[in-house]
C-alpha positions in Angstrom: -7.1 -49.9 33.7 -4.7 -48.8 31.0 -7.6 -47.4 28.9 -8.8 -45.4 31.9 -5.3 -44.0 32.4 -5.1 -43.0 28.7 -8.5 -41.2 28.9 -7.4 -39.4 32.1 -4.2 -38.2 30.6 -6.0 -37.1 27.4 -8.6 -35.1 29.4 -5.8 -33.6 31.5 -3.8 -32.5 28.5 -6.9 -30.9 26.9 -7.6 -29.1 30.2 -4.1 -27.7 30.2 -4.2 -26.6 26.6 -4.5 -22.8 26.3 -7.0 -20.8 24.3 -5.3 -18.3 22.0 -6.9 -14.9 21.5 -6.2 -13.1 18.2 -7.2 -9.4 18.1 -8.6 -8.2 14.8 -8.6 -4.5 15.2 -8.3 -1.5 12.9 -8.3 -1.8 9.1 -8.1 -5.2 7.5 -4.9 -5.3 5.4 -2.2 -7.6 4.1 0.0 -7.5 7.2 -2.9 -8.4 9.5 -3.6 -11.4 7.2 0.1 -12.5 7.7 -0.3 -12.1 11.5 -3.5 -14.1 11.7 -2.0 -16.9 9.5 1.1 -17.1 11.7 -1.0 -17.1 14.8 -3.2 -19.9 13.6 -0.1 -21.9 12.6 1.2 -21.4 16.2 -2.1 -22.4 17.8 -2.3 -25.6 15.7 1.3 -26.4 16.3 1.0 -26.1 20.0 -2.3 -27.9 20.3 -4.5 -25.0 21.5 -7.9 -25.8 22.9 -9.3 -23.1 20.6 -8.7 -19.8 18.9 -10.8 -16.7 19.7 -10.9 -13.8 17.3 -11.7 -10.5 19.1 -13.2 -8.5 16.3 -13.4 -4.7 16.3 -12.9 -3.4 12.8 -14.5 -1.0 10.3 -13.5 -3.3 7.4 -10.7 -3.0 4.9 -9.2 -4.8 1.9 -11.4 -7.5 0.4 -8.4 -9.6 -0.8 -6.9 -9.6 2.7 -10.3 -10.5 4.2 -10.8 -13.4 1.8 -7.2 -14.6 2.6 -8.0 -14.6 6.4 -11.4 -16.2 5.9 -10.0 -19.1 3.9 -7.3 -19.7 6.5 -9.9 -19.8 9.3 -12.1 -22.2 7.4 -9.1 -24.5 7.0 -8.1 -24.3 10.6 -7.9 -27.6 12.5 -8.6 -26.0 15.9 -12.1 -24.8 17.2 -12.6 -21.1 16.3 -14.8 -18.5 17.9 -15.4 -14.9 16.9 -16.3 -12.5 19.7 -17.7 -9.4 18.1 -17.6 -5.8 19.3 -18.0 -4.4 15.8 -17.6 -6.4 12.6 -18.3 -4.2 9.6 -17.6 -5.0 6.0 -14.6 -7.3 5.7 -14.8 -7.9 9.5 -18.3 -9.5 9.0 -16.9 -12.0 6.5 -14.1 -13.0 8.8 -16.5 -13.4 11.7 -18.8 -15.6 9.6 -15.9 -17.9 9.0 -15.5 -18.8 12.7 -17.3 -22.0 14.0 -19.1 -19.9 16.7 -20.0 -16.2 16.9 -20.7 -14.4 20.2 -21.9 -10.8 20.3 -20.9 -8.4 23.0 -23.4 -5.8 24.4 -23.9 -3.0 21.9 -22.1 -4.8 19.1 -23.0 -4.8 15.4 -22.2 -7.0 12.4 -22.8 -6.4 8.6 -22.6 -3.3 6.3 -20.4 -5.1 3.9 -21.2 -3.2 0.7 -17.8 -2.9 -1.2 -16.8 0.7 -2.1 -14.4 2.3 -4.5 -12.3 5.2 -3.4 -11.5 7.9 -6.0 -8.5 10.3 -5.9 -10.8 13.0 -4.5 -10.4 12.9 -0.7 -13.5 11.6 1.0 -15.2 10.6 -2.3 -16.2 6.9 -1.9 -18.9 5.2 -4.0 -20.4 1.7 -4.2 -18.5 -0.7 -6.3 -20.0 -2.0 -9.6 -22.4 -4.9 -9.7 -19.7 -7.4 -10.8 -17.7 -6.7 -7.6 -20.8 -6.8 -5.4 -21.9 -10.1 -7.0 -18.5 -11.7 -6.4 -18.4 -10.7 -2.7 -22.0 -11.7 -2.2 -21.1 -15.1 -3.5 -18.2 -15.4 -1.0 -20.5 -14.4 1.9 -23.0 -17.0 0.8 -20.3 -19.7 0.5 -18.9 -19.0 4.0 -22.4 -18.8 5.6 -23.3 -22.2 4.1 -20.0 -23.7 5.2 -20.9 -22.7 8.8 -24.6 -23.6 8.5 -25.8 -20.0 8.8 -28.6 -18.4 6.8 -27.0 -17.5 3.5 -29.7 -15.0 2.5 -29.0 -12.9 5.6 -25.3 -13.0 4.8 -25.9 -11.9 1.2 -28.0 -9.0 2.4 -25.0 -7.6 4.3 -23.3 -7.1 0.9 -26.0 -6.3 -1.6 -28.4 -3.4 -0.9 -30.8 -4.7 -3.5 -31.2 -8.1 -1.7 -34.4 -8.2 0.2 -35.3 -10.3 3.2 -38.9 -9.8 4.0 -39.4 -8.0 7.3 -35.7 -7.5 7.9 -33.9 -5.5 5.2 -34.5 -2.0 3.9 -34.1 -1.8 0.1 -31.1 0.3 -0.9 -29.1 -0.3 2.3 -26.8 -3.2 3.1 -27.9 -5.1 6.2 -26.4 -4.4 9.6 -27.5 -6.4 12.6 -27.5 -5.6 16.3 -26.3 -8.2 18.8 -29.9 -9.2 19.6 -31.0 -9.4 16.0 -27.9 -11.3 14.9 -28.7 -14.0 17.5 -32.4 -14.0 16.6 -31.6 -14.6 12.9 -29.0 -17.3 13.8 -26.1 -15.4 12.3 -24.6 -15.4 15.9 -24.9 -18.1 18.5 -25.3 -15.9 21.6 -25.1 -12.5 23.2 -22.6 -12.5 26.1 -21.6 -9.8 28.6 -17.9 -10.3 28.3 -15.0 -12.1 26.6 -14.7 -14.5 29.5 -18.4 -15.4 29.4 -18.0 -16.0 25.6 -15.2 -18.5 26.4 -17.2 -20.3 29.0 -20.3 -20.5 26.8 -18.3 -21.8 23.8 -16.7 -24.5 26.0 -13.2 -23.0 25.6 -10.5 -23.1 28.3 -10.6 -19.8 30.1 -6.8 -20.0 30.5 -6.3 -17.7 27.5 -3.2 -16.1 26.0 -3.6 -13.1 23.7 -1.2 -12.9 20.8 -0.1 -9.5 19.6 1.4 -8.4 16.2 5.2 -8.1 16.4 7.2 -5.1 15.3 7.5 -6.5 11.8 3.7 -6.6 11.4 3.2 -3.1 13.0 5.9 -1.6 10.7 4.3 -3.3 7.7 0.8 -2.1 8.5 2.2 1.5 8.8 4.2 1.4 5.6 1.4 -0.2 3.5 -1.2 2.3 4.6 -2.4 3.7 1.2 -1.6 7.3 2.2 1.8 6.5 3.6 2.7 4.3 0.6 1.7 7.1 -1.8 3.8 9.6 0.0 6.9 7.3 0.0 6.4 6.6 -3.8 6.0 10.3 -4.6 9.1 11.3 -2.5 11.1 8.5 -4.0 10.5 9.5 -7.6 10.9 13.2 -6.8 14.2 12.6 -5.1 15.6 10.7 -8.2 14.3 13.5 -10.5 16.1 16.1 -8.3 19.3 14.1 -8.4 19.1 13.9 -12.2 18.9 17.7 -12.6 21.3 18.6 -9.8 24.1 16.0 -9.8 26.8 15.8 -7.3 25.1 16.4 -3.9 23.7 12.8 -3.7 21.2 14.0 -1.0 18.1 13.8 -3.3 19.2 10.4 -4.5 19.6 9.1 -0.9 16.2 10.5 0.1 14.6 9.0 -3.0 16.2 5.6 -2.8 15.4 5.4 1.0 11.7 6.3 0.3 11.5 3.7 -2.4 13.2 1.2 -0.2 10.6 1.8 2.6 7.8 1.6 0.0 8.9 -1.9 -1.0 9.9 -2.9 2.6 6.3 -2.5 3.7 5.1 -4.7 0.8 7.8 -7.3 1.5 7.0 -7.5 5.2 3.3 -7.9 4.4 4.1 -10.6 1.9 2.7 -8.4 -0.9 5.9 -7.4 -2.8 8.4 -9.6 -4.7 11.5 -9.2 -6.8 9.2 -8.9 -9.8 7.4 -5.8 -8.4 10.7 -4.1 -7.7 12.0 -4.8 -11.2 8.8 -3.6 -12.7 8.9 -0.3 -10.9 12.5 0.5 -11.6 12.2 -0.6 -15.3 9.1 1.7 -15.6 11.0 4.6 -14.1 13.9 4.1 -16.5 11.6 4.1 -19.5 9.9 7.2 -18.3 13.2 9.0 -17.8 14.3 7.8 -21.3 11.2 9.2 -22.8 11.5 12.6 -21.0 15.2 13.3 -21.5 16.5 11.2 -24.4 13.6 11.0 -26.8 11.3 13.8 -25.7 7.6 13.3 -26.6 4.9 10.9 -25.5 5.6 7.7 -27.3 6.0 4.0 -26.7 8.7 4.1 -24.0 6.7 6.5 -21.8 3.5 4.6 -22.1 5.3 1.3 -21.5 7.0 2.8 -18.5 3.8 4.1 -17.0 2.2 0.6 -17.6 5.1 -1.1 -15.7 4.8 1.3 -12.8 1.1 0.7 -12.6 1.6 -3.0 -12.7 4.1 -2.9 -9.9 1.7 -0.9 -7.7 -1.2 -3.2 -8.6 0.7 -6.4 -7.7 1.6 -4.8 -4.4 -1.7 -3.2 -3.3 -4.4 -5.0 -5.2 -7.7 -3.3 -5.0 -6.1 -0.2 -3.4 -3.6 0.3 -6.3 -5.7 3.0 -7.9 -5.9 4.9 -4.6 -2.1 4.6 -4.0 -1.2 5.5 -7.6 -3.5 8.5 -7.8 -2.3 9.9 -4.5 1.3 9.4 -5.5 0.7 11.3 -8.8 -1.0 14.1 -7.0 1.9 14.2 -4.4 4.5 14.2 -7.2 2.8 17.0 -9.1 2.5 19.1 -6.0 6.2 18.4 -5.1 7.4 19.4 -8.5 5.3 22.6 -8.4 6.6 23.6 -5.0 10.2 22.9 -6.2 9.9 24.9 -9.4 8.0 27.7 -7.6 10.1 28.1 -4.4 13.3 26.1 -4.4 15.5 28.4 -6.5 14.8 31.3 -4.2 15.2 29.6 -0.9 18.1 28.9 1.4 17.4 25.2 1.0 18.2 25.4 -2.7 21.9 26.1 -2.3 23.0 22.5 -1.8 20.9 21.4 -4.8 21.1 24.2 -7.4 24.2 25.2 -9.2 25.4 28.7 -8.0 26.2 29.8 -11.5 22.6 29.2 -12.5 21.2 31.2 -9.6 23.7 33.9 -9.1 25.1 34.8 -12.5 23.3 37.0 -15.0 23.2 35.6 -18.5 25.5 37.5 -20.9 23.9 39.7 -23.5 22.8 37.9 -26.7 25.6 39.3 -28.8 28.2 38.1 -26.3 26.8 34.6 -26.4 26.9 34.6 -30.2 30.6 35.3 -30.0 31.1 31.9 -28.3 30.1 30.0 -31.5 33.0 27.6 -32.2 34.7 28.3 -28.8 36.3 25.4 -26.9 36.0 25.1 -23.2 35.4 22.5 -20.5 32.3 21.2 -18.6 32.5 22.3 -15.0 29.5 20.1 -14.1 28.1 16.9 -15.6 25.9 17.8 -18.6 22.8 15.7 -18.3 22.1 17.2 -20.8 22.1 20.7 -19.1 24.8 22.1 -16.9 27.6 24.7 -16.7 30.7 25.1 -18.8 33.8 27.4 -18.6 35.1 29.3 -21.6 38.1 31.2 -20.7 37.1 33.3 -17.7 33.4 33.0 -18.4 30.9 30.6 -17.0 27.9 29.8 -19.2 24.8 27.6 -18.9 24.9 25.1 -21.7 23.0 22.1 -23.1 24.0 19.1 -25.2 22.0 17.5 -28.0 21.0 14.8 -25.6 24.3 13.2 -24.9 25.8 12.9 -21.4 29.1 14.7 -20.9 31.1 14.2 -17.7 32.6 17.1 -15.8 36.1 18.1 -17.0 35.5 17.0 -20.6 36.5 19.4 -23.4 33.5 20.8 -25.3 32.9 23.0 -28.3 30.0 25.4 -28.9 28.1 24.2 -32.0 25.0 26.4 -31.9 23.7 29.6 -30.2 20.0 30.4 -30.3 19.2 33.4 -28.1 20.1 32.4 -24.5 20.5 28.7 -25.5 24.1 27.5 -26.0 24.5 24.0 -27.5 27.7 22.1 -27.1 29.3 18.9 -28.2 32.2 16.9 -26.7 35.6 17.5 -28.4 36.9 14.1 -29.5 40.6 13.2 -29.2 
């Protein structure tokens, strides 16, 4: 009697357990991986009867897809992928589920990895090493779920041939009917509810949705948005360096860099190391440009540290982010140099003496040799100084001189007036 009561209670508890639905929509990325991991943790913790992945994605980051796939394979609850469209990385994630159901008009496959170059819209197939590695992952996942490994491999490798099925030169894509026929999928069903019933899952389902943190992270880690934030951040710091005192460019720059790292942090991609690498790289580049002009070791090392920071944050999308950031930075500098000194916007950022005053004739500048005056702006190394009743644009030999310091003219070369701080 006691055993019958235990069985009854066990069956009742299973019947009451919910099914959790996890949407996999849009581009596969790091924040989505975090959301799926947390959702599976919740389902396991709460004793869910099963987890359903509602898949509708064009693909995305390979590293994020592998992370999601490994977590699904390790899940202790039954898993089901209900496919609307599962291309590229979405196909790998779907293969990791214990069961796959195809909705009407659905497709799965087309997993050839591509490399995106800085030229907008220019995407090419990845090299054979990358294709081979991803093909091996598709094979391993298919074998783990007792699905035909050769069919899974053909989704990745356009050179892989399956007689009577594949077309050489194109990665395999399967319709719902064909996926079932080739035993990649278990059944074609008319609806999500029908999929739950056929899979033996409780139809009392709860759909989990990404929280604000994940949505913000997905927006900020989009390669285009991240590149814009990085370019604006660096540009703001450069503007602050040349036009000290307003603090607006520095605020904009630091805010942009903060958002750049916030996205990576929320997605679990950034760490203190990546932040240190970026700022160390920026400092070395600034040192190279303004203290020891040229193109030597500090500049190369700085660029290397910046590149490493971007790579550790964005993985296989690092080249795209870095390239777009460089293009954005170059465009921003061009627009500033071309239009800013003439526009109304320039007034808070550009010294009025540099814009409004006409440089004195050459012979008048030569008369300043040896003259003592005071810096009326910080000299970093360029700025403005006062000599008697005359304001003159000056430059130091590389040293930093604070506003108000006494200075002496040590050299005049045409319109270039070189000064040094007066000691004592």
